[in-house]
N, C-alpha and C positions, 0 to 999 in steps of 0.2 A: 471294532476289527481294529486290530493292529496292522501297519502298514511298515514295510521295510524302502526306507529311502536312501539310494544311492550318488543322487547330486546334492552336493553342500549346499547349493542356493536354496534348492527346496529346504532344507536341515536348516537353514540360518532365516529363513522367514519362517518356519514355526517355531524358533526358538525364539523370535522378536515377536511373533501375535498369539501364539498358544505354550508357551515354555513347561507346563506343566503338563502336556500331551504327549511330549519327548519322555520316555522311559528309559533310553539307553543309546547311547555312542559310542561306538568302536571303531578308533583309528588305526590301523595296524603298522599305516606307513613310517618310518622314521624320519621322512623328511617327507611330510605332505604336500598337497598343493597349497596354493594360497587361498584355495576356498576351505578346504578342510581345516587350513590353519586360522582361519578365522572360527570355524565350527566349536574348535579347540578353545579360541580364545572367549567366543560367547560361552560356551561353557565354564570356563574360569570364571565369569565376571557372574554368573548364575549360580555359582557353587552347585553346579551337574559335573560330577564324574567322567571321564572320558576312559574308557577300555581299551587296552590292546593287547590283542591275539595274535603278535609277534613269535612267531615258530623259532625255535632257536636249533643248534644241533650241536653235538659234541666231538669235538674235534682235536687232537696234538693237543690235549689237556686243557684244550680253553675253549669258550663259547663262543662262537659264530653264528652269523648271521644265517637266517634259512633262504632260499632260494623265493622262499615266498613273501620275504619282507619286501614293503616298499608299492607293493603291487595293491596301487588305487582302488582298485576293483571291491577290493575286500572292507574298504570304509564306507560305514552302513549307519544308521540312525534308527531305531523303532521307536513306530508312535501313534498315538492315536487317531483316527480319524476325525477330518473336521465334520460336525455335525451341521446335517440340514437346516435349512427354517425353511416356515409356513409362507405360504404366496401373500400374505396382508403383508407381514415383514421384508419378504424381498422388494415388493413394490412400492414401499413406503416410500415417500417423496416424490413422488410421478407425479405430482399436484404440486408443487413446490415453486413453481413457476419458471424452474429453469430447465430446460430440455435434455432431457438424460437417455440414456441406449439403455436394453438389456437383450438379451438372447436367449432364445429357447433352442434346445438340440433334439429335433424329432427323430429319433431313434437311429442317431450317430454310434455307430458301433467300434469304432479304433480308438483304443484309448490314446493313441501319438497324436490324433485330431483332437481326441480331448482336450486332451494336456496343451496342446498347441492354443487350440483356441480361450482355455483359459491365461494363457501367457499371454495373448495380443489383446482379451479382456484389463487385463491390468494395466499393461502398457498403455491404452487409450481410455481409461475411465470408465469401463463398462459396470454398471449398480449391481448386473444379478444375473446369472446363468439357471435356468429352469433345466434340468436333466428328467428322461423318463425311465421309469425303475424297471421295465421290461423291454426286452430288446433295442439293448443299448449298452454301452460302456459304462459301468460302474467307475466310482473313484478310487482305482486301484495305485498302489506306487508307481507304477508307470506312467500315469496320469500327472501324479504328482510332480515326478522328477521331469517329465517334459514340460510341465507349466512353469517349474523352474521358481516355483514361490509363487505362483498366480493364485494355484486354489486358496492359498492362506487369505488373499487381500480383494478375492472376490465371493461375494457369498453367492449359495447355490440353495437351490430347493428340489428335491426329488420328488416327484408326481406321478401320479398311476393314468391321468386323461390330458391328453394335450387339447383337448376340447374346454376341458374347465381350466387350464391354465388361462388359455386364451382369453377367454370371458372374464376371468378374475380379472388379466390385464386391463380389458377394457373398463371393467367395473373403476380401477385405479385411475384412469382417464389413460392409458396409454395405446398410441394406434397400433398395429400389426402391421407388419412391413415381412412376406413372404418371399422367397427365392427362389427359382427356379429357371432352369435353361429354357424352359418352354412358356416362361412368359412373355406377354404382348409388349411389357412396357418396360422401356431401360432404366436402369439403376439411377441413370444420368436427370430422368425427369421427378425424381422420388424428392418430394419437400423436408428441406430438412428443420425448420422451424418450430418443429415438435419434438413431442417424446415415444420413442418408437420401443417395440419388442421384436425383435429380429428373428424371425425363424429360419433354421435350417437345418435342412433335411438330410437323409441319410446317405453313404459315399455312394452306392450305386441307385438308390430308388428315388431320392432325393425329397420334397416334401409330401406326404401321401394327402389324396384325395381332399380327403375329409379338412383335414387342417389347411389346404391351400382355399377352400371355400371357406374358411373362419376366418382368413385375412381382408385386412382392408386395401389393400395393396399386395401386388405380387409381380418382383421386377426381375430383370436378367441383368450379369455383366456381360457387355458387349467387348467382345474380343478384338484387339486390334494385330492379330498376328496369326498362325497358321493353326494354333491349338485352340479350339475351341470352351474349354472346359476347363476349370480349376477344382482342384484338391477342397474340400468344404474349409476347412482351418485357414487355407489362405485366401479364400474368397470371404470367410468371417472377416479377415483382417483388413483386404479392401472393403468391403464393405462399411465396418463401423471407423477407417481410419477415410474416408470419403465422406461421411455425415460430420465427423469433426473439423475436417478441413471446411465444408460448406460454411459451416455454422460460425470460425472462427473469419471466413473471406465477407462473410453477408453480415 
C-alpha cells in the first residue's frame, strides 16, 4: 500500500531507513520550511528527483507566481508502507540479559494516538509494538506523520489475536503488564528489573477482559490532580518513561 506523507520529519526518517520505499517527493513552495529543505537536500544526496507543481499565471506579458505557491500543505511524499514482522522477530533479544520494553495495542482505534505512541516509543527506545488487524487503527499516513519518524525506527507486528501475542511474549521471556483505571495495584509498585510487554487498551473501553486475564500484572496510574484519567498515548509515554527512569536510578 502506498501512503502520502506531509510531515517532513516522517519523510526524512523514511529516506534514511528505507530510501527505496520513497517513490516521489513533491515540494511546491519556492521557500520551503527548514524541514522540507532538509528533505530536498537528502534527495540530492541520494540522487532522487524532487518534483515541483507550483502553478503560475500569465499577467502583463510575464509569468507570475500563483497564490498557491509557497503553501507548505502541498508539500508531500509518496511512499510504500513499512512491512510488519513476525512475533519471533519482534521479540528477539528479549532474553539478552538487558531489560527491555515492548508495547501491545489492544484495539487502539485513533490514528493520532497510534502515531503518538510510536513517537514516544522511538524516543524512549521501545523495542517493538504489536498492533491488531481488526477493530484497530491501521498504519495510515496520519499515523506516520503524527509519529514524526517513529514508525521507521520501531519495528511492528500486525496480529489477529492478542492472546496468542501475549503467549508468544511469555515464551520469549517477557512479563506482561496490563494497564487499567480499575486495577487494584499502582504503577508505582511495578518492578522495573525485567523485560515487559506493556498492554494498552482501547480509548473508551480499555483492555478487554480476556486480555487482562492473560497479564502477569495489571496496574493503574494514580492521579495527583482533579482529572482521573489520561489519553492512551499520554499514558503510554508516562509508563515507558517511568520504567526507564526507575532502571537508571536503580
